[in-house]
C-alpha positions as CSV (number, residue, x, y, z in Angstrom):
1,M,108.3,114.4,107.0
2,R,108.8,111.1,108.8
3,K,111.6,108.7,107.9
4,S,110.7,105.8,105.8
5,K,111.8,102.2,106.4
6,S,114.2,101.1,103.7
7,G,113.1,97.8,102.2
8,P,114.7,95.9,99.3
9,E,112.6,97.6,96.7
10,E,113.4,101.1,98.0
11,L,117.1,100.3,98.1
12,A,117.0,99.0,94.6
13,A,115.2,102.1,93.4
14,L,117.8,104.3,95.1
15,A,120.6,102.3,93.4
16,R,119.0,102.7,90.0
17,A,118.5,106.5,90.5
18,A,122.1,106.9,91.7
19,A,123.3,104.9,88.7
20,M,121.2,107.0,86.3
21,A,122.9,110.1,87.7
22,G,126.3,108.6,87.5
23,I,126.6,108.6,91.3
24,S,127.9,105.5,93.1
25,E,125.4,104.0,95.5
26,E,127.9,104.3,98.3
27,H,128.5,108.0,97.6
28,L,124.8,108.8,97.5
29,A,124.2,106.9,100.8
30,S,127.0,108.8,102.5
31,L,125.6,112.1,101.2
32,L,122.1,111.2,102.6
33,R,123.6,110.3,105.9
34,A,125.7,113.5,106.0
35,L,122.7,115.6,105.3
36,R,120.5,113.5,107.6
37,L,118.0,113.0,104.9
38,P,115.7,110.0,104.9
39,V,116.1,107.5,102.1
40,P,113.2,108.3,99.8
41,P,110.4,105.7,99.4
42,I,110.0,104.1,96.0
43,G,106.6,105.8,95.4
44,L,105.9,109.4,96.2
45,S,102.7,111.3,96.6
46,M,102.5,114.5,94.6
47,K,103.1,116.5,97.8
48,Q,106.2,114.4,98.6
49,A,107.4,114.7,95.0
50,A,107.1,118.5,95.2
51,A,109.0,118.6,98.4
52,F,111.8,116.4,97.1
53,S,112.1,118.2,93.7
54,G,111.7,121.8,94.8
55,L,108.9,122.2,92.3
56,S,105.3,123.0,93.1
57,R,102.5,120.4,92.8
58,A,101.0,122.5,90.0
59,E,104.3,122.3,88.1
60,L,104.4,118.6,88.5
61,Y,100.9,118.2,87.3
62,E,101.8,120.4,84.3
63,M,104.8,118.1,83.6
64,K,102.4,115.1,83.8
65,R,100.0,116.8,81.2
66,E,103.0,117.5,78.9
67,G,104.0,113.8,79.1
68,L,107.3,114.6,80.9
69,L,106.4,112.9,84.2
70,P,104.7,109.5,84.4
71,V,102.2,109.4,87.2
72,H,100.5,106.2,88.4
73,K,97.0,106.2,89.8
74,R,95.5,104.0,92.5
75,G,91.9,105.2,93.0
76,N,92.1,108.9,93.4
77,R,95.7,108.7,94.6
78,S,98.5,109.9,92.3
79,V,101.9,108.2,92.8
80,V,105.2,109.2,91.2
81,L,108.0,106.6,91.2
82,W,111.2,108.1,92.6
83,E,113.2,107.0,89.5
84,D,110.6,108.7,87.2
85,L,110.9,111.9,89.2
86,W,114.7,111.7,89.0
87,A,114.7,111.1,85.3
88,A,112.1,113.9,84.6
89,L,114.2,116.4,86.6
90,H,117.4,115.4,84.7
91,A,115.5,115.8,81.4
92,L,114.7,119.5,82.1
93,P,116.9,122.0,80.2
94,L,119.8,123.5,82.1
95,A,119.6,127.1,83.2
96,G,120.8,129.4,80.5
97,D,120.0,126.9,77.7
């Protein structure tokens, strides 16, 4: 995967996602730097969303059908907003629950 350029919208999305998770923006940025992970783009293809989440594309489409994951369409292209993916993953039940 190639690194994305961080624009203002992407940085704002990253800040919102970090805040939703209770992680400071500075701490998340330092973690990404330490792990040498690229800052995620604001919109992800289903393939990218699967790679970031650790779920398969089929599981993501199932979550979409169940209304758990909002997916935007542009022509035949499906786009998942980073913050929607983050929220959907955090809404999943914890292991053992």
